[in-house]
C-alpha positions as CSV (number, residue, x, y, z in Angstrom):
1,M,115.0,100.0,82.0
2,G,113.6,102.5,79.5
3,S,116.2,103.7,76.0
4,E,118.8,106.6,76.5
5,V,118.5,109.4,73.7
6,I,121.8,111.5,73.3
7,V,120.3,114.4,72.1
8,E,122.1,117.6,70.4
9,L,121.0,120.6,72.4
10,Q,120.0,122.8,69.4
11,R,118.9,127.3,70.0
12,N,116.1,127.3,68.5
13,S,114.6,124.0,70.8
14,I,110.9,124.1,71.7
15,N,112.3,122.4,74.5
16,W,115.0,124.8,75.2
17,A,113.7,126.1,78.5
18,N,112.2,122.8,79.6
19,V,115.0,121.0,78.7
20,V,117.9,124.2,80.5
21,G,115.6,123.7,83.9
22,E,116.4,120.2,84.2
23,I,120.4,120.8,83.9
24,V,120.3,123.5,85.4
25,K,118.6,121.6,88.9
26,I,121.0,118.1,88.0
27,E,123.6,121.6,88.3
28,R,122.9,122.3,91.4
29,K,123.0,119.2,93.4
30,I,125.9,118.2,91.7
31,F,128.4,120.8,92.2
32,P,128.9,123.6,95.7
33,K,127.9,126.3,95.3
34,H,131.3,128.5,93.4
35,E,131.1,125.5,89.8
36,S,128.0,125.1,89.3
37,L,126.5,127.5,86.5
38,A,122.8,127.2,86.8
39,R,122.6,130.3,87.7
40,S,124.5,131.3,83.7
41,F,124.4,128.0,82.2
42,D,121.4,129.8,79.6
43,E,123.7,132.3,78.9
44,E,126.9,130.2,78.5
45,L,124.6,127.9,76.4
46,R,124.3,130.6,73.9
47,K,127.4,131.2,72.9
48,K,128.5,130.5,68.8
49,N,131.2,128.4,69.8
50,S,128.7,125.6,72.8
51,G,127.7,123.2,72.7
52,L,125.8,120.6,74.8
53,L,124.4,117.0,74.3
54,Y,122.2,115.6,77.1
55,T,120.7,112.3,77.6
56,E,117.7,111.4,77.3
57,L,115.9,108.1,80.1
58,N,112.3,107.4,80.3
59,G,111.7,111.3,79.2
60,E,114.0,112.5,82.2
61,V,117.3,114.8,81.2
62,A,120.1,111.7,82.5
63,G,123.2,113.4,82.1
64,Y,124.9,116.3,79.7
65,A,127.9,117.3,78.2
66,M,128.8,120.8,77.3
67,Y,131.6,121.3,75.4
68,S,133.1,124.9,73.6
69,W,135.6,125.4,71.0
70,P,137.0,128.4,70.6
71,S,139.4,128.4,67.2
72,S,139.9,125.8,65.5
73,L,143.2,124.3,67.4
74,C,141.4,123.3,70.2
75,A,138.1,122.4,72.2
76,S,137.4,121.7,76.2
77,I,134.4,119.1,77.8
78,T,133.1,122.3,80.7
79,K,130.6,120.0,81.8
80,L,129.7,116.2,82.2
81,A,127.2,115.5,85.0
82,V,124.7,112.2,85.4
83,K,122.3,112.1,87.9
84,E,123.3,109.8,90.8
85,N,120.9,107.5,90.3
86,Y,122.1,106.9,86.6
87,R,125.5,106.9,87.4
88,R,127.9,103.7,86.2
89,Q,125.6,102.7,83.9
90,G,127.7,104.2,80.5
91,H,125.7,107.0,80.3
92,G,128.9,109.7,81.6
93,E,131.5,107.9,78.8
94,A,128.3,107.7,76.4
95,L,128.0,111.0,76.2
96,L,132.0,112.0,77.0
97,K,131.9,110.5,73.4
98,A,129.2,112.1,71.6
99,A,130.8,115.3,72.5
100,I,134.3,114.1,71.8
101,E,133.0,113.5,68.4
102,K,131.9,116.2,67.9
103,C,135.0,118.1,68.9
104,K,136.3,115.8,66.5
105,K,134.2,117.3,63.6
106,R,135.1,120.4,64.2
107,K,138.7,119.7,63.5
108,V,139.8,119.8,66.5
109,Q,143.9,119.6,67.4
110,R,143.5,119.1,71.3
111,I,140.8,119.1,73.3
112,S,140.7,119.9,76.7
113,L,139.6,119.5,80.2
114,H,139.7,120.3,84.4
115,V,139.2,117.1,86.6
116,D,139.6,116.9,90.5
117,P,141.9,114.7,91.3
118,L,140.0,113.2,93.6
119,R,136.8,112.1,91.8
120,S,138.4,107.9,90.5
121,A,134.9,107.6,88.2
122,A,136.3,110.4,86.8
123,M,139.6,109.6,86.6
124,T,139.3,106.7,85.0
125,L,137.1,107.2,82.3
126,Y,138.7,110.3,80.9
127,K,141.9,107.6,81.1
128,K,140.0,105.3,79.7
129,L,139.0,107.3,76.4
130,G,142.5,108.5,76.3
131,F,142.8,111.7,77.8
132,Q,146.1,112.1,79.5
133,V,147.3,114.0,82.2
134,D,149.2,117.0,81.1
135,S,150.0,118.7,84.6
136,L,148.8,120.1,88.0
137,V,146.9,123.0,88.4
138,E,146.5,124.6,91.7
139,G,143.9,126.3,93.2
140,Y,141.4,126.0,89.8
141,Y,138.1,124.5,91.3
142,S,139.2,126.6,95.1
143,S,141.8,126.9,97.2
144,D,142.3,123.8,98.6
145,R,141.0,121.8,95.2
146,N,143.1,121.5,93.2
147,A,142.1,119.8,89.6
148,Y,144.7,117.6,86.2
149,R,144.4,118.8,83.3
150,M,143.9,116.8,80.9
151,Y,144.4,116.6,76.8
152,L,143.0,114.1,74.5
153,D,144.7,114.8,70.5
154,S,143.3,113.9,67.6
155,E,144.9,111.9,65.1
156,S,146.0,112.7,62.5
157,D,144.8,111.8,58.7
């Protein structure tokens, strides 16, 4: 087992194209075509109020978390994915915690995300880190696939 490093992808990074290329491969493998950002990943990451953290393990991208903060009031975890062979080893949790910290440093009051209620491992992880179900969004992913909107409120200091 190699050492895990969580890296924030910088817009001017010399390895931008390589990292985005690896992430697009993961995205295509994990998410159905209509849910995948594979075609627009580069564009999404160039938006001013977005960020991406990725786990580098043994010289490869093992997983990533994408987040955005459209305002000072709220942020959103827009993607969280880990390659199949690296799952159930704590990488998703580490990425999610790091993304939450990045959002909290921006002093956002609420972090939200959407998750398929049938993805029990994801639901368990989000609840473990304090996310609560806000509502069921019918037809979120497709006409026959719903999502829970979940949120995590920042503690008042």
